[in-house]
N, C-alpha and C positions, 0 to 999 in steps of 0.2 A: 335373829341375829344375834348370836353369840355375841359380837361384843355392842351389845345395850347393856351398859351397866346401869347408866340412870334412866327407867324406865318411865317417869312417869313423874308430875311434881302439883302437889295441890296447895292452895295459899285456904288458910284459914280465914275466917272472916274480923272483916278490922271493927275495933272500934271507932263509936261514931264520930268522933273530932279527930282519929287518927289521920297524918299525915297522905299516907299514900291513898286512904279513900280519896281524895281529892287528884290524885295522875289516872287520868282515862284510864292508861294500860292495866292501872291494876286493878284500880274499883267493881270492876267487873269481869276480874281473871278469878275462875279459882281450879281449875283443874290442865294439865298439859299432860297427853302421854308421848315420851319419842320415838318414835316408826323408821326412821334413818340413823344409818352410824352421823349424819352432820347434819346439825340442826339449824338454822341462823333466828339469829331473834333482830326484826325488819325493822328503823319506823324513827322516825321525825325524834329530834332533839328535846327531853323532859317526854317520853308519853312511856321513860317505864323500865325502856328494854334489859339496859345495862344495872340499874337497880338490881330487877328484879336475877341479872346475871351474875350481879357477885354475894346476890344474896347463897343464891344456889349454890356459891363455891363457896363461901365460909359456912354453910350446911355442911356440905360434904366433907370438909375439917382442913379447905384451905388459908391459908395469910388471907391477911384481906387487901393489903397492898401490893396481892402476887409470890408463887414462885410454888415450889414443891408443898405436900401433905409435913413435909421436914420445915421448912422455913415458918423464923420462927421473930420475925422483927415486925415494927410499928416508927414510922415519920410524926404522925398525925393522924388521929382519929378521924374519920370525918366518915370511914363506912355508916350504913340506916343497920337499922335494926331487923331489919324484912325478913329474916332467917329465922325471925322468932313465929313468923306464922307460915315457915314454910316447912312440909311434909313431905320425905322423900320415899321413895321407890324404887328399891333398887332391884339391879336386873338380879339372878341366879349365880352366873358367875361375877367375879371379886377383879375390880380393874389392881393390876402386877405393876402401874405407874399413873401421876397427873402428875400436871400442875396448870395453875391457874398467873395467864399471862395476859399484863393490861399497859395498855402503850402510855398511860399515864402516868404509871408511879413503875415506867423500867428502870429511870434512874435510882433511884430509890435500892430495885433490885438488885441493881448492878454492884452496887456499891457496897451489899448485905452480899454478895456473892463473894465480891475481895477481899471484904472482913475477916471470910470465914474457911475459906480454901485459897492452897498456891497450888492447885493444880485446875488448868485451865483445860482440860481436856474434852473437856463438852460442854465447852462455849467458845471456839473455833480454836484455841490452846491459846488465847490469849485477850489479859482482861476484858468481858465488855466494855466498856471506856475508853477501854483503848481502840476499839472499833468504830465505822459510823454507823448510825443507829441503823441504817436496815439494814447492813448487814450483821453485825449483832444481833435483830433479834430476829434475822432469819440459820445463824448461829445455833440462838439458843430453840429453835426449835428440831434443825438436824438433827443437832450432839446429843441434846439435854430429852429430848420428850426420845424416849427409853420402849415405847411402843407397848401396846396389848392395854392402854389404860385410855383412860377420863381425862381431856382438853379440853378448857374452857378459855376463851381469849375475847376480848373486851378492846372492839377496835381496830387491831392489828395494823388495818388500813392507815394507820395515824403515823408510821412509823417507818410505809416502803415507800416506795415508787413504782407506778404500776408495772412494769417488766420484772419487779420482786414480790408484787405480789402473784403476780403468774406461776415463780416459784414459789412462795409459798401455796401454792395451788397443787403443785404437783406434792410437793413434800406433804400438806393434810392426805392425798389424797394415797400414796403410801402405805402414812400409816395407817387409816382407814381398813387398807386393802388388807394390812398385819395385824387387825381383831383392835383396834382403838373408834376409843367415839371422841363427839367434837362436838361443842359449847359455842354458836361464835355469835355476839353484836358486832354488827358490822353497818357498815351505808356503804359498803365496797360492792356497783352493779358486776365487777368482774369475779369478784370471790363468791358474789350469792346464786354463779353461775358450776358451779360446783355438782355432777350430777353425783347419784344417790344422797341428795338433800330433799330436808324438808324448811321452809322455812315462814314462818309466824311472824305477820308482822302487825307492827304493836300503834299505826297507823289509822283501827279502827274504833268503837266503843269498846272493843274485846276485844284480843288476842286472836287470832283467824288465821292459819294457813291460807300460806294461795300457795299462787305458780308463781314461777321467777318474772313471765311476761307480767304480771298486776301489778311486781316493785314496783316502789317513788323509784330508789334510783334507776331503778332499766328503765321507767316508764322515760323519766326527766335525761335521760342522759340519752335514750333514744330517741326523743323530741329535739335534744338540741341538736343533736351529729347532723338527723333530715332535716330544719327548719334555724341553721346558724344565723342568718344574717337577719334571716325576720326576729329571731327572741332578741337578739341584741339589739336589735332597733327597736323594739319595744324596753327594753333594761335604758338603755341611756337615752330615748326617743323626751326632750327636756320638752317639747311644743304639748 
């Protein structure tokens, strides 16, 4: 596929006492191929998925707190140095656009946009701070993501209602059809259902590709909806 701008990643061996050697999702990981235009990192908190996603973004050249390749701001240096162990295998075609979008630092990104521009045509025609969280997030994707690019999203569902998650799926599908690549860390059973995607689970001893039905978000959501009363009884039964 011509829109696989990042074809693979490799992790060099960690030093014996390195922090990353204690994270199950990373200490046995050394190689991953991206074989679909959409790749999801799925896993419980603390399994290393967002840490690896951040390292990929930084190694590609994005600002650690988010933005395009031209964004340069920092409010607090909290990112890891995992990118120093990371080797990227780039595709033959060069991405024409790109963006690193993370929910946890979106406020800082919006402030930076306000400081560098008075033209908000790529952000919904108004300051991102003057829009709701979900509205500003979607407007950035719909207006700033220009296509034929590499887009890295860290837990976008944190900013979005279920209805807006479905709208984001439509936007992602359209951008992929136009030649873009996405790498997304998520807990959302809705986003994980996107077609033409691969799901990498960090819930095992080492990251492994799984099917949608094998993902924990799908399994737990389906279990709850199919056995709501029994699960609520088990959760809250004091006897």
